[in-house]
N, C-alpha and C positions, 0 to 999 in steps of 0.2 A: 848487042849485049843488052841495050836498053829495053828491047822487046821482051827478053827473058825476064827482066826485073818487073815489067808491067804485068806479064802473065802471072808471075809469082804473087804480085800484089792483088790481082783479081782472084787467084786461087785462095788466098788467105781470107778474103771477104766471103767467097763462096763456101768455104768450109765453115766459117763462123755462122753463116746463114743456115747451113744444114744442121749444125749442132743446136741452133735455136729451136729447130723443129722437133728434137728428141726430148724424151723425159730427162730433165737435167738434175745433176747432183752439183755439189760445190765445185768440184774440179772442172765441170763443163763451163760454168760461168767464168772461172779464171781463164780457161782456154779460149773462150770467146773474146775477152778483152785482150788477151795475148795475141791472137790472130789479127785483131784490128790494129794493134800496135805494129805488128810485122808488116801488115798491108801498108800502113802509113809510112813506115821507114822505107820499104823497097819502092813504093810508088813515088815518094818525093825524090829519092835518089835517081830513079829512072828518068824523071822529067826535068830535074834541075841540076844534076851532077856536073854538067859541063860548065856551069857558071856559078854554082852555089859557093864553091870554095875560093873563088877569085873575086866575085863581085859583091857577095853578101857575107862578109867575114863574121859578123855576129850571129846571123842565122845559121851559118855553117857550124859555128861552135855549139849552138843550141841543138842542131841536128845530130852532132856527135854525142851530145849528152843523152840522146835517146838510147844509146847502147847501154846505159846504166839501168835500163828497164828489163833487159833480156834476162839477166840472172835472177832478179826477184820473181819474175813471172815463172821461170823454170822451177825455182825452189818452192814457191807457193803451190804450184800445180802438183808437184810430187807430194808435198805435205798434205794437200787436200785428199789425195788418193789413198795415202797410207795411214792417216790419222782419223779414226772414227769420230772423234770429238771436234774436228777442225771447224773453226768459225772465223770468218773474215772480220776482225775487229780492229780497233785503233792501233793495237800493238803491231799488227801486220803492216800497217802503213809506214812503220819506221823504215822498212826496206826501200821505200821510195824517197826518203829524205835526201840522199846524195843527189838524185836527179833534180829535186826541187831546189836545193841549195845552189847547184850548178847554174840553173836557169835564173835564179834570183840574183846571183852574181852578174850574169850577163845583162839582165835588165838594169841593175844599178850602174854597171859600167857604161851602158848606152847613154847615160846622162853626163858622162865625163869624156869628151872627145879624145883627150890626151891618153886616156886609159883604153878606150874602145878601139882606137887605131892599133894598139899593140896586141889585141886579141885576134890573131890570124893563124891560119893553118896552111897558107900557100907560100910560106918562107920568103915573103917580101922583107928586104932589109929594114929593120926597125932600130932606131938609134938606141933605145934603152931596153930592147928585148921584150919578151912577153911577160906580163904580170906574173908574179910568183904564185898567186892564188889560182890563176888560170892553168899553170903548169901542174899545180896540185890536183886540180879536178881532172886534168888529162891522165895523170898517173892513177887516180882513183878509178877512172873509166877502164884503163888497161887492167887493173887488178881486180875489178869487179867480176869479170867473167870467170877466171880461175877460182876466185873465192867462192862463188856460188856453185861452181861445178863440184868443188870439194864438199861443200855443205850438202849438195844433192846426193853425192855418193854416200855420205854418212847416213842420210835418210834411207837409202836403199838397205843399209845394214840393219837398221831398225825394222824395216819391212820384212826382212828375212827372218828375224826373231819372231815377229808377230804371225808370219805365215806358219812357221813350225809349231807355234803354240795354239793355232786356231783352225788350221786346215789339214786335211789328210791327203791333199793333192797339191803339188807345187805349180802345175800348169794352170794358165789362165789368170793367175793372181800374182805372178812373180814380176810383172812389168818388164819382161825381158826386152821388149821392143824399145822401151824408154831407157833402160840401162845402156843398150848399144848406142842409142842416139846421144846420150849424155857423154859417154866415153869417146865416141868418134868425133862429134862436133866440139866437145870440150878441148880435144887435142888440136883440131883445126883452128878453132877460135883463138886459142892461146898462141899458136904459132903466128897467125896473121896479126894479132895485136902486138906481138914482139916485133914483127917486121915494121908495123906502123910506128912503134916507138923509136926503133932504130932510124927510120926515115925522118921522123920529126927532129931527132936530136942531131944526127949525122948527115942528114940529106942523102942517105943511101936508099936504093930501090926507088921505084916509081910510086908516087902517091896514088895514082890510078890503080896500080897493081894492088895496093893495100885495100883501098875502098871497094874496088870491084871484087876482090877476093872475099871480103867480109860480106858484101851484099849477095854475092853468088852463093856463098855457103848458107846464108839465111834463106835464099830462094829455095834451095833444096830442102832445107830444114822445114819450111812451110809445108811442102808437099807431104813429108813424112809425119810431122806432128799433126797435121790436119787430118790425114787419112787414118792413122792409127788412133788419134784422139777421138775421132768421130765414133769408132767402134768400141772404145774403152768403156767398160761398165764399172759401176761402183764395186769396190772390193769388200769393204766392211759395211754391209747393209745394216741400217738401223732397225732394231727390233722394238716393238711397242712394249714388250714385257721387260722390266728392268733387270729381272733375274736372268733373262736370255740375252746375253751380250757377249761381245768378243773380249778376250783378256789381252790387253796391250800394255800391261804394267809389268815391271821386272819382279822376280820372285820375292825380293825383299818386301814388297808390298803385302805379301801374305801374312806378315807379322801382325798387321793390324786387323786381320780377319779372324773373328772368333769362330773356332770349330772344336767341339768337344771330341775326346778320344772315342767315345761311343758312336758319335756321328761319323768319324773317320772310318771306323770299322764297318759301320752299316753301309756307307756309300761305297766303300771298296768292294764289299761282297755283292752289293747290288750291281755295280758296274761289271764285275767279273761274270755274274750270272747272265746279265743282259747281252754282253758280247758273245757269250757261248751259245745262248739259246736263240737270240733274234738275229745274230750276225749283221749288225748294222754297217759293218765295214765293207760289205759287198756293194754298198752304194758309193759310187765314185766321188760324188760331191759332198760327202759327209763332213760336217764342220763341228767345232766344239759347241757353239750355241745350239745346233740341231740335236746333238747327242744329249746335251744338258736338258733340253726341252723334253726329249723322249724319256729321260730318267727322272724328270721333275727334280733336278738338283741345280742350284744356282751355278752359273758358269764359272765363277771364281772358285767356288768349292770344288767343282769337278776338275778344274785345271790344277788346283793344289793337290788333289788326290793323285792325279796322273803323274805330276812332277815329283812329288815327295814319296808316295807309296810304291810307284812303279819305276821311278828313277829315269823317266824319259819325258820328252815333250809329246804333245798330242799327235804330231805327224808320225813319229816313230812308233808310238803306242798303237795307232790304227794299222799302220803298215806291217807291224809284226804279225798281227792277226791275218792280214792278207797274204803274207808270205807263207805262213803256216798252212793256210787254206790252199794255196798253190801247190805246196809240197805234198799235201795229202792227196790232191787230185792227180798230180803227176804219177803217184804210185797207185792210183785207183784204176782198175781195168774199165770202169764205167766211162772214164774220160779219155780212153786211149785214142779215140777218133778225133779228139780236139787238138789243135796246135797249141803250142806254148802260149802264143799270143791270145788265142781264143780263151784258154784257161785264165790268163791274166785279166782279160776284160771282164770275165764272169766273176772274178774275185775282187773287183773294185778298182783296178788300175785303168787309166783312160788313155795312156800312150805307151808305145813300145819302149821309148827311151826312159821314161819314168820307171817302168817295170824292171828293165835291165839294171838300172842304176841302184834301185832299192834292193833288188834281189842280191846283187853282188855285194852290197854293203852289209847286208844282214846274214849272208850265208858264206861269203868268201868265194862263191862260185858264180859263174854266169848261169842262166837258166838251162842252156844247152849242156853245159858241163855237169850240172846237177842231174839232169835227166839221164845222160849217158852213164853217170855214176850209179844211178838207181837200177839201170838195166844190167849192170855187171853182176854176175853170179857171186854170191858170197862164198869164200873158201871154206 
């Protein structure tokens, strides 16, 4: 088992090195430090787990405190991916305060032998039991994982809103790989931490089972986060023109945006004409900033027009045009030699699953059902 952990530690450093070689955004820098942390944790455990918890009780407590870093790294990584204005500032450092305080407590306790002897994880009989503050930090460590998993899931909900307000295609920007990782390892992590808590309080289960389980899950996590994180590109690309930017604020923010009635009517007609004549929706990667740039309309104004004048978000607005184009081509003899999927690709859809999902949502039929309906003679 130790060899598996050492391999995982090496892989974490290897992935960190590869990410260093690519053009880096904020989320890449966070991932590099995250992988270094994971390498440190799995490497130390692989080399010293057989004596760490029995011979070095203060160091073992400090080692356990490293688990307080996993959640903050996850949350900050997701935040950097979905927040166009993300910056690592002093406020972000607050997430690491529990880890710092835990180790500060351990350092202070090391100067008081009667206290440091009571800081143990190996269940040696102690006359006065573990210090109350030590138990508090252990509880904090257990709760840290579930707490940050919940925060991360909430960030995904914000991402969904931003995607539908800025992109015409859900694929490649939905962070599906990271969602699955958070849900699966969030469950595994929580269960294992519960086992560790039960073991520490009631001496049930094996301590090795708990620590091996946690480190083994982290080893698998390293491979997945390193591989997919290496390929992950920036979602909300920074534009040099301030008028060309993503809209990531709620609709209520439009109240502070001045827009005359004449401008609203002008922008609305301009948008309708451009969509009908130029058919920009045929471009699969069309985004709100790109369309705003083509129309020479500020992104926030265009978003407001789409939301308030058409009553839909950007995603539905563009895909309505795509679906109407698909429907027109299905009934056009010029396209009879094309498959439904071929027509879908020509109309701006980039995957079969996205096409089927959107078509069903907007028409109430699957593409095949609609085509068969079109072929039926009218009575």
